[in-house]
N, C-alpha and C positions, 0 to 999 in steps of 0.2 A: 504493500500500500504506500509505503514511504517513497519507493522508487517511482511509482506512478505519479505521485504528487510532485516529485522533483522534476520529472520529464515534462509534466503539464506546465509547471511554473517557469521552467527554463525556456520552453518554447514560447510561452506568453511574453516573457521578458525579451528574448532574443529576436523573435519575428514580429511580435506585437509592437515593439519599439520602432521597427523599420516601417511598418504600415502607418503608425501614427505620424512618423516623420514625413512620409510621403503625403499623407493627408494635409499636414500643416504646410508643406511646400505647395500643394495644390491650392490651399486657401490663400497662401501668400505670406511667407516669412519676410519680415521687413526690418529695416533699421529706422526708416522714417516713413510717414504716411500711414495708409491703412494696411491691415493684415495682422499677422502674429508677430509679436516682438520677441526675438530670440533671447534678449536679456531676461525676460520673464521666465523662459524655459530654463536658462542657466541658474537663475535664482531658486526656482522650484527644485531642480536637481540637487543643488548644493544643500538646501535645507533637508531634503529627503536622505541624502547620504550621511550628513552629520547626525541627524536624529537616529538613524539606524545604527550607526557606530556607537554613539555615546549613551543612547537610551535603551539599546537592546543587545547588540553583540557583545560589547564589553561587560555589561552587568552579568550576562549569561556566563561568560568566561570566568569572571571573578567569583562566581558561585562555587567553582571547583575548590579543591583543597590545595591547589598550587599556590605557592607564596606570591603575594602581589608584586614583590620586587622582580620576580622572574617574568611574570606576565608583562610588566611595564618594560622590561628589557626586550621582550619579543616585539612589543609595540614599537619601541625605538628602532629595533633592527628592521622591522617592516618599512617604516618611514624612510630610513636611510637606503634600504634596498630599492624602493620604488623611485627614490631620487636618482640613484645611480643608473637605474634602468632608463629613466628619462634622459639622463646625460648621454648614455651610450646611443640612444635612438637619435638624439639631436646631432651627435657627432657623425653618425652614419649618414643621415640625410644631408647634413651640411657638406660632407665629403662628396656625395652624389651631386648636390646643387652646384658645387664648385666646378665640376666637369661640364655641367650642362648650362652654366650661367650665360655663356656667350650666345648660344642658340636661343635661349629663352628671351634674352633681351631683344634679339632681332625680331622674334615673332610677337612679343608682347608689348613692345614699345608703343606707347600711345593708346593702349587698350586696357580697360579695366573690366574685371569679371566680378559678378556678384559672388560673394563668398560668406558662408556662415561657418565660423569655427566653433565647434562644440566640444571637442575633446582632443587632446594631443597625444595620448598614450598609444603606442603600438604602430603608429603610421604618421606620415606627413601628407598634408593636402597641397603641398607646394607643386608637385609634379602632376600634370594633368594629361600627359600623353598616354599611349597604350600601356607602357611599362608602369607609369604612375598609377593607372587604374588598378592594375594587378597588385601593386604594392599596397594600395589602400585596402583591397580585399584580403590580402594575406595578413596584414596587421590587424584588420578588423576581426578576422577569424580567430587569431591567437588571443586577442583581447576578449572576445565572446566566450572562448573556451575557458579562460580564467574566471570570468564572471560565473560560468556554470559551476565550477568547482566551489566558489565562494557560496553560491546559493545552496548547493548540496550540503556543505558543512553546516549551514544554518538550519536546514531542514532536519538533519540528523540530530542536532541539539534539541530542537523543538519545532513542531509544525507551525506555530504562530511566528516564530523567529524566521523560518524559511519564507513565509508569505511576505513578511516585512522586507526581507532582503531582496526578494524578487521585485517588489514594488520600487525599491530604491534603485535597483539596477535598471529597471525599465525607465524610470524618470531620468536618469543621467545618460542613458543610451539614446534617448530621443534627439537631443541637440547634436550628439555625436553622429548619428545616422543622417541627420539633415546635411551635415558637412560632407559625408560620404556620397550621398545622392547628388549633391551639387557638383562634386568633382567628377563623378562618373558620367553625369549628363553633359559635362563640358567635353569629355573625351569620347562620347558616343552620342549619335543623334537619336538612338533608340532608348527612350525613357523607360519603357517597360522592361527592357533588358537590364537596365541599371537597377530597377527595383528587384528583379529576380535575383541578380547577383548578390546584392546586399542582403536579401532575405536568406539566401543560401549560406552566406557568412554568418547570419544570425542563428542558423540551426546548430552551429558549433557550440552555442550555449547549452543546448540539450546534451551534446556529446560530453562537454565538460561536466555537466550535472551527473551523468552516468558514471564517468570516471571518478568524480569526486565521491559519489555514493559508495563505489567499490573500495576506494582507497581509505576514506575516513571510517567506513564501517569496520575495516580490518585494523585500523589504528585508533580505536575509540578512545584510548587513553590520551591521545594527542589532540582530541577535539578542542579543548580550551585554547591550545596554541593556534589551531586553524581559525578559530573565531577571532582571536586577537589579530592574526595576519589579515583576515578579511576586514577587520576594523581599520587597520593601518592603511589598507588599500582605499577604503572609502574616505578616510580622513585626508589622505594625500591628494586624491582626485579633487575633493571639494576645495581644499585650502591652496593647493599648488596649481590647479588647472582652472577650475570654474570661477572661484571667487576673484582671482586676479583679473579676469575678464570683466568683472563687474566694478572694479575699482577705477571708475572714471569720474571726472568732475561733471556732474549732471545737475539739471534743475531740481528744485526741491520735490516737485511732483514725481519725477522719474525715480529719484532716490527713494521716495516713500513707496513707490510701486515695487522697486527691487526688494525692499524689506518685507512688504506684504507677501510677495511671492515666495520669499525665503520662508516666511512663517507658514504659508500654505503647504510647502513641502514637509515641514515638521508636523503640521496638523494631519496631513494625509497619512504619513507613516503611523502616527499615533492612533488614528481612526482604524486603519487596517489592523493594527496590533490589538486594539480593543475588541473589534468584531471577531477576529480569529481567536482571541483568548476566550471570548464568550462561548463560541462554538466548541472550542477545545474543552473548556470547563464543563459545558453542558454534557458532552459525551462522557467525561469522567464521572459526573454525577449520575448519569443513567446507568453506567457500568456498576457504580457503587450500590445503587438501589437494587439492581438486579442481583448482585452478590448477596446483599442483605436478605432479599426475598428467598433466595435459595437456602441460606443458612436457617431462616425461620421455618421453611418447609421441612428441612431435615430435623 
């Protein structure tokens, strides 16, 4: 049953986020004028990730008998690890860009392309040729696989926690996939093909969920460490990637809207947690009543 829930949640997060991104692009993602403001999506995603990490994943990990100092050390290790991973990715793409810069300047001089940057991990949106499109899909697939492992870890700890993690992943993948779709649509005239390719990359979330279920189920004693690493991933993405894109000098109204959407992300995660917790508690109560009834009959 747990595996089915993991597969369903990872598919909803991986593919659902792609379709929501495509829908928002169809409505019209904007920076000015009418449409959907990507800043609001980034704010919502940051709030959802931070709430999931600090209000759910970390508290669950600290309920174990492992010393808090050890878990904080794992949290620190995770943050540094993701920082170094980002550094390696920036160096790799900077090296590629150095070789292609001359050609890019010849083709792109005097032309501006609409671009929505939602997420920087695992790939670069700088290259929009055929090779760049495949680089986007490869990085996206790896990132989605990692998300699936994190969701599986949360599900194994608690059903409610897994649902909350899946919602947080979905929220932060939407702006990410908007950027993917924009890049692929620039490198291909077939918009439907771009949607299919990014959706296939999203299915890697389910594969990561199955692998995570198999791995964590056999290393159950390591579950608190997996939860802390998942927290470090969420915190790093929110603080190092999403929130810096929101740190702009804006009018008071737009700043207030950023804060409101950040709060919406936190409230969304809290509501999902309460609803799932209610269902989970109700099922436990029903099981307890049934057990008491059997004892009474005996």
